[in-house]
C-alpha positions as CSV (number, residue, x, y, z in Angstrom):
1,X,10.2,-0.9,27.3
2,X,8.9,1.7,24.8
3,X,12.7,2.4,23.5
4,X,12.9,-1.2,22.8
5,X,9.5,-0.9,20.6
6,X,10.7,2.3,19.0
7,X,13.1,0.8,16.4
8,X,14.4,2.6,13.8
9,X,11.8,1.9,11.1
10,X,9.6,3.0,13.9
11,X,11.1,6.5,13.7
12,X,10.7,6.5,10.0
13,X,7.2,6.6,10.2
14,X,6.7,8.6,12.8
15,X,8.4,11.5,10.3
16,X,6.3,10.7,7.4
17,X,4.0,13.4,8.5
18,X,6.6,16.3,8.4
19,X,7.1,15.1,4.9
20,X,3.6,16.0,3.4
21,X,5.6,16.3,-0.2
22,X,8.6,16.3,-1.9
23,X,9.5,17.0,-5.4
24,X,12.2,15.1,-8.0
25,X,12.5,17.8,-10.6
26,X,13.5,16.7,-14.2
27,X,16.7,17.9,-15.7
28,X,17.1,21.3,-16.4
29,X,16.0,20.8,-19.8
30,X,12.6,19.5,-19.0
31,X,11.9,22.7,-17.1
32,X,11.6,24.9,-20.1
33,X,8.8,26.7,-21.1
34,X,6.0,24.0,-22.7
35,X,6.9,21.3,-20.8
36,X,4.6,18.9,-19.1
37,X,5.0,18.3,-15.2
38,X,3.7,14.4,-14.3
39,X,3.2,14.1,-10.5
40,X,3.6,10.9,-9.0
41,X,2.4,9.5,-5.8
42,X,3.3,6.6,-3.1
43,X,4.0,6.0,0.5
44,X,7.5,5.5,1.5
45,X,7.3,1.9,2.9
46,X,7.9,-1.7,1.1
47,X,5.0,-2.7,-0.6
48,X,5.2,0.2,-2.3
49,X,9.1,-0.7,-3.6
50,X,8.2,-0.4,-7.5
51,X,8.0,3.3,-7.0
52,X,11.0,3.9,-4.9
53,X,13.0,1.6,-7.1
54,X,11.5,3.2,-10.5
55,X,12.7,7.0,-8.9
56,X,15.5,5.5,-7.3
57,X,17.3,4.3,-10.9
58,X,15.7,6.9,-12.9
59,X,13.3,4.8,-14.5
60,X,10.6,7.5,-14.5
61,X,13.2,10.6,-16.0
62,X,14.3,8.2,-19.0
63,X,10.6,7.2,-20.0
64,X,9.6,10.5,-19.6
65,X,12.2,12.5,-21.1
66,X,13.6,15.6,-21.0
67,X,10.6,17.6,-21.5
68,X,8.4,16.2,-18.7
69,X,9.2,17.4,-15.4
70,X,8.3,14.6,-12.4
71,X,7.0,15.7,-9.3
72,X,6.6,13.2,-6.4
73,X,3.9,13.5,-3.0
74,X,4.5,10.9,-0.4
75,X,1.6,10.3,1.7
76,X,0.8,7.8,5.0
77,X,-2.4,6.2,4.0
78,X,-4.6,5.9,1.3
79,X,-7.3,7.9,2.1
80,X,-4.7,11.0,2.1
81,X,-3.4,9.6,-1.6
82,X,-7.2,9.7,-2.8
83,X,-7.5,12.7,-1.7
84,X,-4.4,14.0,-3.1
85,X,-5.9,12.7,-6.4
86,X,-8.8,13.9,-6.2
87,X,-7.8,17.8,-5.5
88,X,-4.9,16.7,-8.7
89,X,-1.7,16.6,-6.2
90,X,-1.1,13.3,-7.8
91,X,-1.8,12.2,-11.5
92,X,-0.5,8.2,-10.9
93,X,1.1,6.5,-8.6
94,X,0.7,3.4,-5.8
95,X,-2.1,3.1,-3.5
96,X,-4.1,0.0,-2.2
97,X,-7.5,-1.1,-4.1
98,X,-9.5,-0.9,-0.7
99,X,-9.3,3.3,-0.9
100,X,-9.1,3.5,-4.6
101,X,-12.7,2.2,-4.9
102,X,-14.2,3.6,-2.3
103,X,-13.3,6.8,-3.9
104,X,-14.2,5.5,-7.1
105,X,-18.1,4.2,-6.1
106,X,-18.7,8.4,-5.4
107,X,-16.3,9.5,-8.5
108,X,-15.5,7.4,-11.4
109,X,-13.0,9.2,-12.6
110,X,-9.9,7.4,-10.9
111,X,-8.6,3.7,-12.5
112,X,-6.4,0.9,-11.5
113,X,-3.9,1.0,-14.6
114,X,-1.2,-2.4,-13.3
115,X,-0.6,-4.4,-10.2
116,X,2.7,-3.8,-8.4
117,X,2.2,-6.1,-4.8
118,X,0.0,-8.8,-3.8
119,X,0.6,-9.9,0.0
120,X,2.5,-7.8,2.3
121,X,-0.2,-8.1,4.7
122,X,-0.5,-10.3,7.8
123,X,-2.4,-10.7,10.7
124,X,-0.6,-10.6,14.1
125,X,-2.1,-11.6,17.9
126,X,-0.7,-10.2,20.6
127,X,1.1,-11.7,23.7
128,X,-1.5,-13.1,26.4
129,X,-4.6,-12.2,24.4
130,X,-5.1,-16.3,24.0
131,X,-6.1,-15.8,20.3
132,X,-4.5,-19.2,18.9
133,X,-6.5,-19.3,16.1
134,X,-8.9,-16.7,13.9
135,X,-12.3,-18.3,15.2
136,X,-10.7,-16.5,18.8
137,X,-10.7,-12.9,17.5
138,X,-14.7,-13.5,18.6
139,X,-15.1,-10.6,21.2
140,X,-11.4,-9.3,20.3
141,X,-10.3,-6.0,19.2
142,X,-8.2,-6.0,16.3
143,X,-6.2,-3.2,15.1
144,X,-6.3,-2.0,11.3
145,X,-4.6,1.2,9.9
146,X,-7.6,3.1,8.8
147,X,-11.5,2.4,7.9
148,X,-12.0,1.2,4.5
149,X,-8.1,0.6,4.1
150,X,-7.0,-3.0,2.1
151,X,-5.9,-4.5,5.4
152,X,-9.9,-3.5,6.8
153,X,-11.5,-5.8,3.9
154,X,-9.1,-8.3,4.5
155,X,-9.5,-8.9,7.9
156,X,-13.4,-8.8,7.1
157,X,-12.9,-11.5,4.6
158,X,-10.8,-13.5,6.6
159,X,-13.5,-12.8,9.7
160,X,-16.4,-13.8,7.0
161,X,-15.1,-17.0,6.2
162,X,-14.8,-17.9,9.9
163,X,-18.5,-16.6,10.4
164,X,-17.2,-14.1,12.2
165,X,-18.2,-10.1,11.6
166,X,-17.5,-6.8,12.7
167,X,-19.2,-4.9,15.9
168,X,-20.3,-2.4,13.4
169,X,-22.3,-5.0,11.2
170,X,-23.8,-6.8,14.4
171,X,-20.8,-8.6,14.9
172,X,-18.4,-9.8,17.5
173,X,-15.2,-8.5,16.7
174,X,-13.7,-4.5,17.2
175,X,-12.0,-3.0,14.4
176,X,-9.8,-0.3,15.9
177,X,-8.4,2.2,13.2
178,X,-4.4,3.0,14.1
179,X,-1.5,4.0,12.6
180,X,0.7,0.9,11.7
181,X,3.2,2.8,13.9
182,X,2.0,2.7,17.1
183,X,0.5,-0.8,16.7
184,X,3.3,-2.2,18.6
185,X,3.3,0.3,21.7
186,X,-0.9,-0.8,22.0
187,X,0.7,-4.3,21.7
188,X,2.5,-3.5,24.9
189,X,-0.3,-1.6,26.4
190,X,-2.8,-4.5,26.0
191,X,-4.6,-2.1,24.6
192,X,-5.7,-4.5,21.5
193,X,-5.8,-8.0,21.0
194,X,-4.7,-8.4,17.2
195,X,-3.6,-6.5,14.2
196,X,-4.0,-6.8,10.3
197,X,-1.2,-4.8,9.2
198,X,1.5,-4.2,6.4
199,X,5.1,-5.0,6.0
200,X,7.4,-4.2,7.8
201,X,5.4,-3.8,10.6
202,X,4.0,-7.2,10.8
203,X,7.8,-8.3,11.1
204,X,8.1,-5.4,14.0
205,X,5.6,-6.6,16.2
206,X,6.6,-10.3,16.4
207,X,9.9,-9.5,17.2
208,X,9.8,-6.6,19.1
209,X,6.4,-6.7,20.6
210,X,6.0,-10.6,21.4
211,X,3.0,-11.0,19.0
212,X,2.5,-13.8,17.1
213,X,1.8,-14.7,13.3
214,X,-1.4,-16.0,13.2
215,X,-2.0,-15.3,9.2
216,X,0.9,-15.3,7.1
217,X,0.7,-13.1,4.1
218,X,0.1,-16.3,1.8
219,X,-2.8,-17.2,4.0
220,X,-4.8,-14.0,5.3
221,X,-7.7,-13.3,2.8
222,X,-7.1,-13.6,-0.5
223,X,-3.7,-15.3,0.0
224,X,-0.9,-14.6,-2.8
225,X,-3.6,-12.9,-4.9
226,X,-4.4,-10.8,-2.1
227,X,-3.7,-7.3,-3.7
228,X,-2.1,-4.9,-1.3
229,X,-0.7,-2.4,-3.9
230,X,-1.9,-1.3,-7.7
231,X,-1.5,1.5,-10.0
232,X,-3.9,4.3,-9.8
233,X,-4.4,6.9,-12.3
234,X,-7.0,9.9,-12.8
235,X,-9.0,10.0,-15.6
236,X,-8.1,13.1,-17.1
237,X,-4.0,11.4,-16.9
238,X,-5.6,8.9,-18.6
239,X,-6.3,11.1,-22.0
240,X,-2.5,11.4,-22.5
241,X,-1.6,8.0,-24.1
242,X,2.1,9.4,-24.1
243,X,2.9,9.7,-21.1
244,X,0.7,6.6,-19.5
245,X,2.3,4.3,-21.3
246,X,6.3,5.8,-20.7
247,X,4.7,5.7,-16.8
248,X,3.9,1.8,-17.5
249,X,7.6,1.1,-19.1
250,X,9.2,2.5,-16.2
251,X,6.8,0.4,-13.7
252,X,7.5,-2.1,-15.5
253,X,11.5,-2.0,-15.5
254,X,11.3,-1.7,-11.9
255,X,8.7,-4.9,-11.0
256,X,11.2,-6.7,-13.7
257,X,14.6,-5.4,-11.3
258,X,13.0,-6.0,-8.0
259,X,12.3,-9.5,-9.7
260,X,15.7,-10.1,-10.9
261,X,17.7,-8.1,-8.2
262,X,15.8,-8.2,-4.9
263,X,18.6,-7.4,-2.4
264,X,19.8,-4.4,-4.6
265,X,16.1,-3.7,-4.9
266,X,15.9,-3.5,-1.0
267,X,18.8,-1.6,-0.5
268,X,17.3,1.0,-2.5
269,X,14.4,1.6,-0.5
270,X,16.3,2.0,2.7
271,X,18.6,4.7,1.3
272,X,15.3,6.3,-0.7
273,X,14.0,6.8,3.0
274,X,17.0,7.8,4.8
275,X,17.1,10.1,1.8
276,X,13.7,11.4,2.7
277,X,13.6,10.7,6.8
278,X,17.5,11.0,7.8
279,X,16.6,7.9,9.2
280,X,17.7,3.9,8.1
281,X,15.6,1.5,7.5
282,X,16.8,-2.3,9.3
283,X,18.2,-4.6,6.7
284,X,17.1,-8.0,8.4
285,X,13.3,-6.3,9.1
286,X,13.2,-5.6,5.2
287,X,14.7,-8.5,4.1
288,X,12.3,-10.4,6.5
289,X,9.3,-8.3,5.5
290,X,10.1,-8.3,1.8
291,X,9.7,-11.8,1.3
292,X,6.1,-11.6,2.4
293,X,5.4,-10.3,-1.0
294,X,5.2,-10.7,-4.3
295,X,5.4,-8.0,-6.5
296,X,4.0,-8.3,-9.8
297,X,2.2,-6.0,-12.6
298,X,-0.7,-8.5,-12.4
299,X,-4.2,-7.6,-11.2
300,X,-6.5,-9.9,-9.8
301,X,-9.8,-8.5,-11.0
302,X,-12.2,-11.0,-8.8
303,X,-10.5,-10.3,-5.9
304,X,-10.9,-6.8,-6.7
305,X,-14.6,-6.9,-7.0
306,X,-14.6,-9.2,-4.0
307,X,-13.5,-6.2,-2.2
308,X,-16.0,-3.8,-3.2
309,X,-18.4,-6.4,-2.3
310,X,-17.2,-6.1,1.2
311,X,-16.9,-2.5,1.3
312,X,-20.4,-2.4,0.4
313,X,-21.4,-5.0,3.1
314,X,-19.4,-3.1,5.6
315,X,-21.7,0.4,4.7
316,X,-18.3,1.9,3.7
317,X,-19.7,2.3,0.1
318,X,-23.1,2.7,-2.0
319,X,-22.6,0.4,-4.7
320,X,-20.5,-2.2,-5.4
321,X,-20.6,-1.4,-9.1
322,X,-16.8,-0.9,-10.0
323,X,-17.9,-1.9,-13.8
324,X,-14.5,0.5,-15.5
325,X,-12.1,1.1,-12.4
326,X,-9.6,-1.4,-14.1
327,X,-8.3,-0.5,-17.4
328,X,-5.5,-2.6,-18.2
329,X,-5.3,-1.8,-21.7
330,X,-2.4,0.4,-21.8
331,X,-0.5,-2.2,-19.6
332,X,-1.7,-4.6,-22.5
333,X,-0.6,-2.5,-25.3
334,X,3.1,-2.4,-24.4
335,X,3.6,-6.0,-25.5
336,X,2.0,-5.2,-29.1
C-alpha cells in the first residue's frame, strides 16, 4: 500500500533535505573583483513558482546584470527560511507570511515587498474520519506542515469561523505538525483525521490516499485572498534600491510569464525540480495543483494583519503589531 503512496512527487520532497543549499552563479564577468552577491531563497515546490520561473528564464541575471553574482538556497519550511535570513544566508526570496511575521515581531528587520501566490492550500479529510463539514473537526486531529506556518494560521481562521479552537488554546481540535510529504502515510495509518496542506500535497491526498476535499483553495480561510507566498527581504538588502528594483522587475516578469503561459511555466517547475533532485514531478498532478493557486504581486494587508492577530491569539507571538512589515514602495515605484 505504501509503495502506491510514494509517488515521484513524494520522493522529490524526501530528497529536499539533501539539498540544503544550491547555487546559481552569475556569468564569468560578474565574478570579477568588486562584484556584489545576492542570495535568493525559496522552496522547491509549486507555490514558489515565480522564483523558479525567474531563475529558469534568467530574469534575475538579466535584471541584476553582469556585476551581480546570484546564489540560491532552497529550504523546505518557513522557519528554516527565516533562520537563514536571520543569519544573512538569504537576502531576499519567497516564503509564507506566517513565519515572516513571527520573526518580524521579535526582530523587525524583515519585510514583505511583494505578493507571489494566493491560495495553493486546501483542507482535506481522511478516509473513514466521518468528517463531512468543518464543524466535524471537533475532537479530531489535523495535520499542519509546521507550528506557526501559514497553513496553521489558515486552519485556525477556518476553525474560528465555526466557533472551534485548537487544544493548545483550550479548544478541541488537535494540531499535529508533520512534513507534507509524510501526510499521505499518516492518512493511510489513520494517524490524523485531516490535513491543512499546500499543493501539490492536497491533490496527492485526494488521488492517492482516498482523501476527501473539505475546503478547496478558494474556500479555505480567506479564500482567494489567502496569501500563501510573498517576497520577503532583509532590511539591510532594502538599503540597496538598485538591487531591490532589479529583483522586483525580474519577479514581475516571472508573474506575467506564468499568467500568460501557465503550461510552459509548469513545465519549467518540473524541469527545475528534476534538475535539483533527479526526480520528476507528475505533469498531471502539477496541472491539477496549479488550478488551485493564483500567481500575483498583490498583497492584501488586511489579511496579513488578521494572520498576525491569529498568531498572537495562538501565543506564537507576543504582539500583533506588524506596522512597517509590509513595504510595497519599491514595487509601486516600478510603475512610475
